[in-house]
TORMAR-561787 format. One line per field, with one value per residue (C-alpha): residue number from 1; residue in one letter; chain; x, y negated, z negated. Coordinates in Angstrom, 1 decimal. Example, Ala and Ser with C-alpha at 12.3 -4.5 7.8 and 13.67 -1.06 7.14 Angstrom:
i: [1 | 2]
aa: [A | S]
ch: [A | A]
x: [12.3 | 13.7]
y: [4.5 | 1.1]
z: [-7.8 | -7.1]
REM end
This chain:
i: [1 | 2 | 3 | 4 | 5 | 6 | 7 | 8 | 9 | 10 | 11 | 12 | 13 | 14 | 15 | 16 | 17 | 18 | 19 | 20 | 21 | 22 | 23 | 24 | 25 | 26 | 27 | 28 | 29 | 30 | 31 | 32 | 33 | 34 | 35 | 36 | 37 | 38 | 39 | 40 | 41 | 42 | 43 | 44 | 45 | 46 | 47 | 48 | 49 | 50 | 51 | 52 | 53 | 54 | 55 | 56 | 57 | 58 | 59 | 60 | 61 | 62 | 63 | 64 | 65 | 66 | 67 | 68 | 69 | 70 | 71 | 72 | 73 | 74 | 75]
aa: [M | P | P | M | T | L | E | R | I | A | V | Q | C | C | K | S | C | A | H | V | L | N | S | D | S | S | E | T | H | L | R | C | G | L | G | Y | Y | I | Q | P | P | L | T | R | K | Q | G | R | M | D | S | Y | P | V | V | E | A | H | E | R | C | G | R | W | R | E | S | L | K | G | V | L | K | R | D]
ch: [A | A | A | A | A | A | A | A | A | A | A | A | A | A | A | A | A | A | A | A | A | A | A | A | A | A | A | A | A | A | A | A | A | A | A | A | A | A | A | A | A | A | A | A | A | A | A | A | A | A | A | A | A | A | A | A | A | A | A | A | A | A | A | A | A | A | A | A | A | A | A | A | A | A | A]
x: [0.0 | 1.4 | 2.9 | -0.1 | 0.5 | -1.4 | -2.2 | -3.6 | -5.2 | -6.8 | -8.0 | -9.6 | -12.5 | -16.7 | -16.0 | -14.3 | -16.1 | -17.9 | -20.9 | -21.8 | -24.5 | -25.0 | -27.8 | -29.7 | -31.6 | -29.4 | -27.4 | -24.1 | -25.2 | -23.7 | -24.9 | -23.8 | -25.3 | -23.5 | -26.9 | -27.9 | -24.7 | -24.5 | -27.4 | -26.9 | -27.1 | -30.1 | -32.0 | -30.8 | -33.8 | -32.7 | -34.9 | -35.8 | -32.7 | -33.8 | -33.2 | -29.2 | -27.2 | -26.2 | -22.6 | -19.6 | -17.2 | -14.2 | -15.9 | -14.3 | -15.5 | -13.8 | -16.2 | -14.5 | -13.8 | -12.2 | -14.0 | -13.6 | -12.7 | -15.6 | -16.6 | -19.5 | -17.7 | -16.1 | -14.0]
y: [0.1 | -3.3 | -5.5 | -8.4 | -11.5 | -14.7 | -14.8 | -11.4 | -12.5 | -16.2 | -13.6 | -10.8 | -13.3 | -12.7 | -15.0 | -12.0 | -9.7 | -6.6 | -6.3 | -10.6 | -11.4 | -14.3 | -15.9 | -19.4 | -18.9 | -20.1 | -23.1 | -21.3 | -19.2 | -16.5 | -13.6 | -10.5 | -7.5 | -4.5 | -3.4 | -2.7 | -1.4 | 1.0 | 3.1 | 6.0 | 4.1 | 6.8 | 5.4 | 1.8 | -0.7 | -4.3 | -6.4 | -9.9 | -12.0 | -13.5 | -9.9 | -10.7 | -13.2 | -16.3 | -16.4 | -18.6 | -18.5 | -18.1 | -16.1 | -12.5 | -9.5 | -6.0 | -4.4 | -6.5 | -4.4 | -5.5 | -5.8 | -4.3 | -5.8 | -5.0 | -5.8 | -7.3 | -9.3 | -13.0 | -15.2]
z: [-0.4 | 1.2 | -2.0 | -2.9 | -1.5 | -1.6 | 2.2 | 1.6 | -1.4 | -0.1 | 3.4 | 0.9 | 0.3 | 1.1 | 4.7 | 5.7 | 4.1 | 5.9 | 3.4 | 4.1 | 6.4 | 8.1 | 6.8 | 8.4 | 4.8 | 2.5 | 2.0 | 2.4 | 5.3 | 3.9 | 1.7 | 0.0 | 2.2 | -0.3 | -1.3 | 2.8 | 3.7 | 0.8 | 2.4 | 4.3 | 8.4 | 8.9 | 6.7 | 6.0 | 6.0 | 5.4 | 3.9 | 3.1 | 3.3 | 0.1 | -1.2 | -0.6 | -3.2 | -1.8 | -1.5 | -1.0 | 1.5 | -0.8 | -3.3 | -3.7 | -5.6 | -6.5 | -3.6 | -0.4 | 2.4 | 5.8 | 8.4 | 11.3 | 15.0 | 17.2 | 20.7 | 19.2 | 16.5 | 16.8 | 14.9]
REM end
């Protein structure tokens, strides 16, 4: 495992988390979708957006996960 540098720690925030949901209904435009993503993919159902907690772009938690770069992902 690579050492934790300040640059790596700064990247591990809600804005770059695989669990983040973009939301027009929150003042930060971000919500934590961990509750959605921990459901098995075949039975996954999205709840109302207001059921997911609003998060700040630079917040972080112990459940952070790296986003996979894909065809549909914009950066």
